[in-house]
C-alpha positions as MATLAB code, in Angstrom:
seq = 'XXXXXXXXXXXXXXXXXXXXXXXXXXXXXXXXXXXXXXXXXXXXXXXXXXXXXXXXXXXXXXXXXXXXXXXXXXXXXXXXXXXXXXXXXXXXXXXXXXXXXXXXXXXXXXXXXXXXXXXXXXXXXXXXXXXXXX';
ca = [
       0.000    0.000    0.000;
       1.240    3.492   -0.812;
       1.672    6.285    1.720;
       1.049    9.851    0.436;
       2.960   11.274    3.430;
       6.117    9.865    1.855;
       5.585   12.145   -1.149;
       5.512   15.123    1.227;
       8.821   14.071    2.801;
      10.519   13.731   -0.594;
       8.979   16.985   -1.854;
      10.371   18.736    1.246;
      13.765   17.124    0.674;
      13.958   18.345   -2.939;
      12.648   21.805   -2.011;
      15.329   22.140    0.669;
      18.039   20.925   -1.718;
      16.982   23.462   -4.356;
      17.339   26.254   -1.765;
      20.748   25.012   -0.649;
      19.284   24.099    2.747;
      21.408   21.013    3.283;
      20.740   20.838    7.069;
      17.039   20.295    6.302;
      17.876   17.672    3.672;
      20.045   15.829    6.189;
      17.318   16.054    8.852;
      15.026   14.053    6.558;
      17.509   11.169    6.460;
      17.387    8.404    9.038;
      20.473    8.381   11.303;
      21.432    5.046    9.691;
      20.386    5.869    6.110;
      22.008    3.641    3.497;
      22.835    5.871    0.502;
      24.128    4.510   -2.813;
      25.292    6.515   -5.784;
      24.966    4.891   -9.218;
      27.646    2.418  -10.208;
      30.060    4.193  -12.528;
      29.490    7.564  -10.832;
      32.735    8.975   -9.383;
      30.918    9.564   -6.085;
      30.100    5.848   -5.819;
      33.601    5.272   -4.435;
      32.159    5.480   -0.906;
      29.119    3.244   -1.436;
      27.277    2.610    0.672;
      27.325    5.863    2.605;
      25.908    5.157    6.053;
      24.351    8.070    7.939;
      23.698   11.715    7.042;
      27.241   12.874    7.798;
      28.693   10.331    5.370;
      26.269   11.576    2.677;
      27.236   15.174    3.430;
      30.970   14.521    3.221;
      30.992   11.885    0.491;
      28.391   13.321   -1.870;
      26.992   16.794   -1.159;
      30.313   18.451   -0.269;
      31.975   16.969   -3.326;
      29.152   18.132   -5.606;
      29.516   21.624   -4.112;
      33.272   21.573   -4.720;
      33.027   20.202   -8.259;
      30.154   22.228   -9.714;
      29.680   25.951  -10.297;
      25.974   25.154  -10.052;
      24.069   21.898   -9.700;
      20.289   21.912  -10.033;
      17.545   19.320  -10.044;
      14.921   19.864  -12.755;
      11.718   18.308  -14.067;
      11.146   16.354  -10.848;
       8.260   13.907  -10.966;
       7.425   11.809   -7.911;
       5.869    8.361   -8.114;
       4.342    6.939   -4.930;
       4.974    3.211   -4.694;
       3.982    0.440   -2.325;
       6.061   -0.604    0.698;
       6.891    3.003    1.692;
       8.898    3.615   -1.461;
       9.039    6.652   -3.735;
      10.560    6.852   -7.185;
      11.637   10.248   -8.485;
      12.445   10.899  -12.125;
      14.332   14.103  -12.850;
      17.298   15.735  -14.562;
      20.605   16.992  -13.214;
      21.604   20.345  -14.699;
      24.979   21.680  -13.741;
      28.218   23.311  -14.775;
      31.578   21.868  -13.787;
      34.102   24.274  -12.308;
      37.209   22.604  -13.740;
      36.271   22.793  -17.418;
      32.979   24.675  -17.740;
      31.263   21.581  -19.176;
      27.495   21.545  -18.926;
      25.579   18.602  -17.521;
      21.988   17.740  -18.470;
      21.525   14.136  -17.393;
      18.497   11.899  -16.996;
      18.195   10.563  -13.431;
      16.035    8.372  -11.211;
      16.148    8.254   -7.420;
      14.626    5.368   -5.482;
      13.806    6.098   -1.834;
      12.580    3.844    0.969;
      11.089    5.567    4.002;
      10.126    4.732    7.572;
       8.518    7.065   10.103;
       8.958   10.112    7.866;
      12.677    9.555    7.229;
      14.613    8.229    4.248;
      16.157    4.879    5.180;
      17.590    3.946    1.767;
      18.496    5.864   -1.380;
      19.606    4.505   -4.738;
      20.632    6.793   -7.576;
      20.364    5.802  -11.244;
      21.944    8.262  -13.679;
      23.428    8.506  -17.159;
      26.964    7.780  -15.946;
      28.379    8.025  -19.478;
      27.315   11.660  -19.556;
      28.851   12.231  -16.103;
      32.090   10.699  -17.370;
      32.055   12.698  -20.621;
      31.605   16.103  -18.921;
      34.422   15.274  -16.499;
      36.997   14.781  -19.287;
];
């Protein structure tokens, strides 16, 4: 059975991310969240990231260091059974090191419990990530 409250949690998470409010994003993660970046993504070197601080240091801080800007666009949320939410979206960004532009298709799969994200799995066009990083 689906849970519409989960959509609210994920909407709040994306809204906070878009405003640069990373403390709010982290507050929506379970203390033992299991976070996985897509295989082939440079940030997957720390998979799985366990806990909000690991996500902050291993993913969010690195994105902030690597990109002039990094935005999430065209977000569509899909409420699923078993307290899961699928988000389809695009990453739009500009790398600092070479000025390359990113416009990649993405999916995020979330599992939630008690209003917190307990697992995250990213799926992304890793070839495009690799190509813009050349």
